[in-house]
C-alpha atoms as one frame of an Amber mdcrd trajectory, in Angstrom:
protein
 203.893 199.402 225.284 200.172 200.051 226.618 197.698 197.116 228.131 196.112
 196.686 224.579 199.339 196.143 222.948 200.321 193.639 225.642 196.951 191.780
 225.219 197.589 191.548 221.425 201.111 190.371 221.814 199.812 187.575 224.237
 197.166 186.682 221.389 199.976 186.474 219.157 201.877 184.003 221.217 199.293
 181.857 222.552 196.343 181.602 220.234 196.177 179.026 217.415 197.581 179.924
 213.795 193.973 179.474 212.783 192.645 182.080 215.226 191.533 185.538 214.324
 193.890 188.132 216.091 192.515 191.257 217.106 195.495 193.123 215.604 194.713
 191.676 212.210 190.947 192.712 212.270 189.414 194.327 209.186 188.405 197.133
 211.222 185.550 199.127 211.694 183.253 200.998 208.986 183.960 204.228 210.874
 187.827 204.388 212.059 188.231 205.072 215.746 191.080 205.590 218.112 192.361
 202.346 219.988 191.521 201.913 223.402 194.828 201.498 225.402 193.250 198.884
 227.889 190.775 196.835 225.806 191.483 195.082 222.476 189.045 195.535 219.681
 187.055 192.554 220.245 186.912 193.148 223.868 185.301 196.656 223.149 182.911
 194.884 221.040 181.828 192.508 223.843 181.167 195.806 226.075 179.297 197.496
 223.343 176.846 194.642 222.771 176.323 194.069 226.706 175.690 197.696 227.357
 173.254 198.189 224.201 169.627 198.668 224.920 168.790 195.962 222.399 170.729
 193.492 224.711 168.677 194.444 227.837 165.692 193.744 226.025 166.291 190.089
 225.390 165.431 189.218 228.885 161.580 190.037 227.875 161.647 188.184 224.447
 160.352 184.714 224.027 162.607 181.735 223.240 160.030 178.943 222.581 157.162
 179.179 225.230 155.057 182.341 224.997 154.991 184.053 228.375 155.273 180.718
 230.654 154.212 180.575 234.119 157.236 179.917 236.197 160.697 181.268 236.841
 162.985 178.721 235.216 161.921 178.837 231.487 164.425 180.304 229.044 164.140
 183.857 227.513 166.053 185.150 224.530 168.498 186.631 227.204 169.335 183.383
 228.872 169.529 181.421 225.525 172.091 184.181 224.551 173.932 183.601 227.601
 174.145 179.787 227.227 175.335 179.980 223.713 178.335 182.464 224.946 179.353
 179.847 227.614 179.428 176.933 225.195 180.834 178.982 222.513 183.793 180.085
 224.856 184.499 176.646 225.941 184.967 175.178 222.542 186.893 178.377 221.544
 189.026 177.935 224.542 189.865 174.386 223.816 190.664 175.314 220.163 192.988
 178.179 221.290 190.809 180.496 219.404 190.104 184.194 220.221 187.583 184.122
 223.194 186.721 187.750 222.865 185.750 187.520 219.397 183.598 184.589 220.100
 181.895 185.891 222.989 181.080 189.296 220.973 179.269 187.158 218.160 177.644
 185.069 220.561 176.231 187.876 222.733 175.215 189.877 219.563 173.803 187.112
 217.473 169.925 187.227 218.510 169.599 191.146 218.938 167.437 191.520 216.048
 164.937 188.778 217.356 161.256 189.711 217.278 158.759 189.677 220.176 157.086
 186.313 220.369 160.099 184.320 218.892 159.866 182.582 215.502 156.155 183.269
 215.567 157.000 187.132 215.144 159.620 186.646 212.737 157.387 184.577 210.327
 154.805 187.411 210.569 157.256 190.083 209.649 158.671 187.901 207.042 155.225
 187.990 205.347 154.491 191.638 205.589 157.895 192.944 204.714 158.616 193.370
 201.037 161.782 191.419 200.583 161.228 189.219 203.699 162.609 189.456 207.126
 165.223 187.259 208.976 166.328 187.678 212.484 170.012 187.227 211.819 169.950
 189.973 209.222 167.878 192.295 211.868 170.626 191.528 214.322 173.031 193.087
 211.829 171.088 195.996 211.451 170.646 196.526 215.140 174.238 196.926 215.590
 174.755 198.757 212.371 172.025 201.202 212.292 169.518 201.256 215.196 171.588
 201.402 218.232 172.830 204.602 219.648 170.204 206.786 218.165 170.843 205.623
 214.724 174.731 205.926 214.782 174.998 201.930 215.462 177.745 200.161 217.617
 180.493 200.547 214.845 181.523 196.822 215.502 184.450 195.351 213.917 183.936
 193.319 210.630 184.596 190.054 211.990 181.755 190.537 214.720 179.346 191.807
 212.147 180.280 188.892 209.758 179.781 186.181 212.717 176.416 187.751 213.850
 174.791 187.741 210.142 176.242 184.077 209.466 175.150 182.401 212.689 172.114
 180.771 211.154 171.916 180.146 207.443 173.975 180.628 204.343 177.644 180.668
 204.114 179.626 180.016 207.084 181.423 182.798 209.040 184.851 183.778 207.797
 186.387 183.151 211.067 186.474 179.874 213.122 185.229 181.868 216.293 182.087
 182.997 213.832 181.657 179.254 213.166 182.027 178.014 216.622 178.916 180.474
 217.619 176.740 179.110 214.783 177.271 175.416 216.298 176.986 176.601 219.904
 173.601 178.326 219.026 172.480 174.897 217.830 173.588 173.068 220.737 172.411
 175.461 223.099 168.580 175.763 221.762 168.022 172.142 221.111 169.012 171.044
 224.616 167.522 173.859 226.725 164.371 173.548 224.465 164.139 170.039 225.596
 164.653 170.956 229.045 161.801 173.631 228.822 159.441 171.023 227.151 160.118
 168.365 229.796 159.387 171.047 232.405 156.261 171.971 230.690 155.071 168.449
 230.117 155.071 168.885 226.488 157.298 165.883 226.153 158.499 163.237 228.579
 161.969 161.474 228.913 161.075 158.313 227.126 159.673 160.447 223.992 163.252
 161.183 223.112 164.394 158.574 220.406 166.433 155.872 222.043 169.003 155.871
 219.127 169.784 159.591 219.791 170.175 159.181 223.664 172.642 156.101 222.931
 174.714 158.541 221.098 174.345 161.866 222.763 173.374 160.848 226.435 170.111
 160.631 228.234 170.481 163.883 230.261 170.897 167.437 229.605 174.403 167.279
 231.084 175.325 164.393 229.168 174.211 165.678 225.636 176.016 168.987 226.091
 179.125 167.400 227.491 179.021 164.985 224.371 178.283 167.728 221.686 180.969
 170.067 223.131 183.619 167.482 223.409 182.971 166.144 219.791 183.160 169.591
 218.324 186.553 170.179 220.018 187.660 166.725 218.774 186.360 166.945 215.181
 187.657 170.724 214.737 191.154 170.020 215.992 193.700 171.396 213.676 190.977
 171.707 210.940 190.212 174.789 208.868 186.347 174.782 209.759 184.304 173.883
 212.837 182.747 170.540 212.533 181.075 167.435 214.031 181.822 163.902 213.641
 179.434 161.986 211.293 177.911 160.025 214.140 177.372 162.948 216.508 176.242
 165.194 213.511 173.568 162.716 212.318 172.200 162.209 215.911 171.805 165.844
 216.398 170.168 166.190 213.171 167.594 163.502 214.337 167.245 165.241 217.679
 166.288 168.478 215.889 163.772 166.600 213.706 162.197 165.245 216.938 161.900
 168.744 218.336 160.337 170.147 215.282 157.812 167.342 215.254 157.008 167.051
 218.990 157.715 170.788 220.314 158.270 173.337 217.869 154.897 172.578 216.197
 153.076 170.946 219.174 149.711 172.837 219.556 150.158 172.583 223.133 153.141
 174.487 223.312 152.393 176.795 220.273 148.830 177.247 220.637 148.898 180.841
 221.267 151.386 181.816 218.444 148.511 182.652 215.934 147.088 185.106 218.648
 150.550 186.967 218.833 151.080 186.988 215.285 147.597 188.394 214.725 148.479
 191.029 217.370 151.402 192.096 215.657 149.836 192.314 212.162 147.349 194.637
 213.602 150.061 196.817 215.155 151.937 196.738 211.901 148.759 197.879 209.975
 148.297 200.590 212.450 151.640 202.103 212.332 151.732 201.731 208.712 148.448
 203.846 208.521 149.594 206.261 211.439 153.355 206.578 211.266 153.269 209.866
 212.914 152.689 207.713 216.006 156.043 206.006 215.682 158.663 207.166 218.321
 161.146 210.043 217.255 163.813 207.456 217.047 162.146 205.882 213.988 161.123
 209.200 212.007 164.492 209.475 210.265 164.292 205.681 209.125 160.799 206.435
 207.833 162.104 209.539 205.768 165.254 207.682 204.577 164.042 204.074 204.021
 160.213 204.322 204.011 157.293 203.757 206.416 157.334 199.928 206.421 161.080
 199.708 207.170 160.533 202.071 210.275 157.342 200.084 211.201 159.403 196.721
 210.942 162.320 198.097 213.118 160.002 199.254 215.808 157.954 196.160 216.054
 161.053 193.850 215.853 162.468 195.530 218.748 159.523 195.306 220.899 159.628
 193.080 224.028 156.719 190.507 224.392 154.984 192.587 227.309 155.598 196.009
 225.480 153.978 194.749 222.439 150.838 193.477 224.382 150.812 197.172 226.165
 150.988 198.907 222.949 147.859 196.581 221.665 145.903 197.394 224.506 146.653
 201.007 224.436 145.456 201.285 220.693 142.930 198.512 220.231 141.211 197.587
 223.795 138.579 200.113 224.958 139.391 201.786 228.110 136.752 202.042 230.935
 135.106 205.185 231.524 135.346 207.004 235.205 133.293 209.727 236.534 135.628
 212.526 237.660
């Protein structure tokens, strides 16, 4: 028995009956020889972490566009926080931590530059719309590894595409990530908004704080413990009615006070204008697209290739390309 088989035997013995075992995976779109050291979901974690799309997350906006300061979240730090929260819940429920981690680390690979402002812009210009969770699946299926994709397992792919809207993931592990994503972004966005002076502690509704807690640590602890307790021996990941209602009220407060706040979001229109001009430019000049996107242009059309290119940009790279294309350069006498 090799190491992988021993790990899968351990999964069989130790995980909850409701957990997804790697030996029972629906497999990959392209069959592969099994690794003798790592179980399938563990391999998927490694494939996501070593991908180019994952590395780019460190230069993509979470909420605040290019904030001055070292401690504001990026899409990368958000992803890592989601992973930690999700693994805590999964471990407590005896679910598959490798599957949970793979979904958590891959869930935002398709996010655009400049956060949801970029996503809304691409949704407007793309026929059929654009959603980051669908693009995340496209990244792992089509765009990574020079068009070969990462060939992840079905369960990880399902968790990625179901992490935001629509039907819940088919596995409890995927459902854990969906809840962990909400827990993470609401709470770290509060912390960033407080740091930036967009809101103040007393602005947070008292009735919410009385249920969830008055500090970042207290809120995370309450939400994680509640998810574990409410989901114990259940066939779905859930929250208690009281905590779920308080979290919904906190989300409403954040949309009213932060996500639509002109101080925090005042530059988003400029970012969208910049991305729109880049989109129109490459649509008219598709030969200027990098070689990696020429095959997509031929197979799926110019708009699809341009969308994939822009969606994959980091914030500073998008600014750099805009300056190269649209900002006049100074003339120097040689």
